[in-house]
TORPAGU-618727 format. One line per 3 residues: number of its first residue (from 1); their letters; for each residue x, y, z of C-alpha. Coordinates in pm, 1 decimal. Example, Ala and Ser with C-alpha at 12.3 -4.5 7.8 and 13.67 -1.06 7.14 Angstrom:
! TORPAGU-618727
1> as> 1230.0,-450.0,780.0 ~ 1367.0,-106.0,714.0
END
This chain:
! TORPAGU-618727
1> mdp> 13594.0,6704.7,11832.3 ~ 13908.0,6831.8,11670.0 ~ 13999.6,7163.8,11836.2
4> rlf> 14044.7,7337.1,11498.7 ~ 13695.8,7237.0,11388.0 ~ 13553.8,7348.3,11720.6
7> kal> 13719.5,7688.7,11684.6 ~ 13590.5,7732.6,11328.8 ~ 13238.0,7633.2,11428.8
10> kms> 13244.5,7863.5,11728.2 ~ 13354.4,8155.6,11510.2 ~ 13062.7,8083.1,11275.8
13> cpq> 12812.1,8082.8,11559.9 ~ 12596.2,8398.0,11576.7 ~ 12641.6,8404.9,11953.4
16> fgg> 13011.6,8472.9,11893.2 ~ 12971.8,8718.1,11605.5 ~ 12907.5,8475.2,11320.7
19> nvd> 12647.0,8508.9,11049.5 ~ 12297.0,8379.4,11132.6 ~ 12269.9,8239.1,10778.9
22> iva> 12571.5,8008.5,10810.7 ~ 12502.5,7639.3,10760.8 ~ 12756.7,7391.6,10895.4
25> pfd> 12813.0,7089.8,10669.6 ~ 12805.0,6739.7,10814.8 ~ 13101.2,6653.0,10592.6
28> vtt> 13369.5,6917.0,10638.6 ~ 13612.3,6777.3,10380.6 ~ 13384.7,6714.6,10081.4
31> pfs> 13059.2,6896.1,10164.3 ~ 12932.7,6900.6,9805.4 ~ 13016.7,6542.0,9711.9
34> fdn> 12834.1,6220.8,9784.3 ~ 13111.3,5995.8,9907.9 ~ 13244.0,5808.0,10208.2
37> ayy> 13460.2,6095.4,10339.8 ~ 13212.2,6144.3,10623.7 ~ 13341.5,5823.9,10784.5
40> gnl> 13703.9,5930.7,10748.3 ~ 13605.9,6257.6,10911.2 ~ 13467.3,6065.5,11206.9
43> eak> 13798.4,5883.1,11241.0 ~ 13974.2,6221.2,11238.9 ~ 13736.6,6355.4,11506.9
46> lgl> 13571.9,6589.5,11257.0 ~ 13214.7,6479.7,11323.2 ~ 12973.3,6770.0,11349.8
49> las> 12727.3,6603.6,11586.3 ~ 12826.3,6425.0,11905.6 ~ 12591.8,6140.2,11813.1
52> dqa> 12775.9,6094.3,11482.9 ~ 13118.9,6117.0,11643.2 ~ 13012.4,5851.2,11892.5
55> lsl> 12993.3,5602.0,11605.1 ~ 13371.8,5605.1,11577.0 ~ 13420.7,5580.5,11952.5
58> dpr> 13181.1,5298.6,12036.2 ~ 13351.0,4958.0,12003.9 ~ 13030.7,4815.3,11854.0
61> tkp> 13023.4,5059.1,11560.3 ~ 13388.2,5162.3,11526.2 ~ 13475.7,4869.3,11294.2
64> lvq> 13194.8,4968.1,11057.0 ~ 13312.2,5330.9,11053.1 ~ 13665.7,5215.4,10976.0
67> ela> 13547.8,4982.5,10701.4 ~ 13327.0,5241.9,10531.8 ~ 13600.9,5505.0,10561.5
70> kdk> 13850.9,5293.3,10372.2 ~ 13623.9,5120.6,10119.3 ~ 13429.0,5356.2,9893.7
73> hkf> 13264.0,5071.4,9704.6 ~ 13142.5,4910.2,10026.4 ~ 12995.3,5245.5,10131.2
76> fqa> 12804.9,5283.7,9804.5 ~ 12676.9,4925.9,9825.2 ~ 12565.5,4970.6,10186.8
79> fad> 12390.9,5294.1,10092.4 ~ 12213.8,5130.8,9798.0 ~ 12103.3,4839.6,10016.1
82> ame> 11968.3,5077.5,10280.6 ~ 11779.8,5282.5,10022.1 ~ 11625.3,4967.5,9880.0
85> kmg> 11510.6,4860.6,10226.7 ~ 11368.2,5204.1,10299.2 ~ 11183.8,5197.5,9969.1
88> gig> 10995.8,4893.1,10093.8 ~ 10867.4,5066.0,10404.2 ~ 10497.4,5128.1,10370.4
91> vkr> 10364.5,5477.7,10421.5 ~ 10126.1,5491.8,10713.6 ~ 9808.2,5686.2,10665.9
94> g> 9552.6,5827.0,10901.1
END
């Protein structure tokens, strides 16, 4: 994690005097926009969760992170495809 992000998050933490109502965004650069900046953040070591940051470090997923970071249209298409697949998942009952 980028040391500056770590410091900012630590200062926000109630344990270190921060506000208990603070919510940390997953996308620190464009938190109120739906875009592919999240992937660029991972490349810049600005991932909030270690599991997310690992995507840019693992050689199996790093190329996908790089591709989605640089190609906004590919990101939107991949998102649409994933939503369509998820829409086909049946709801289990009982």
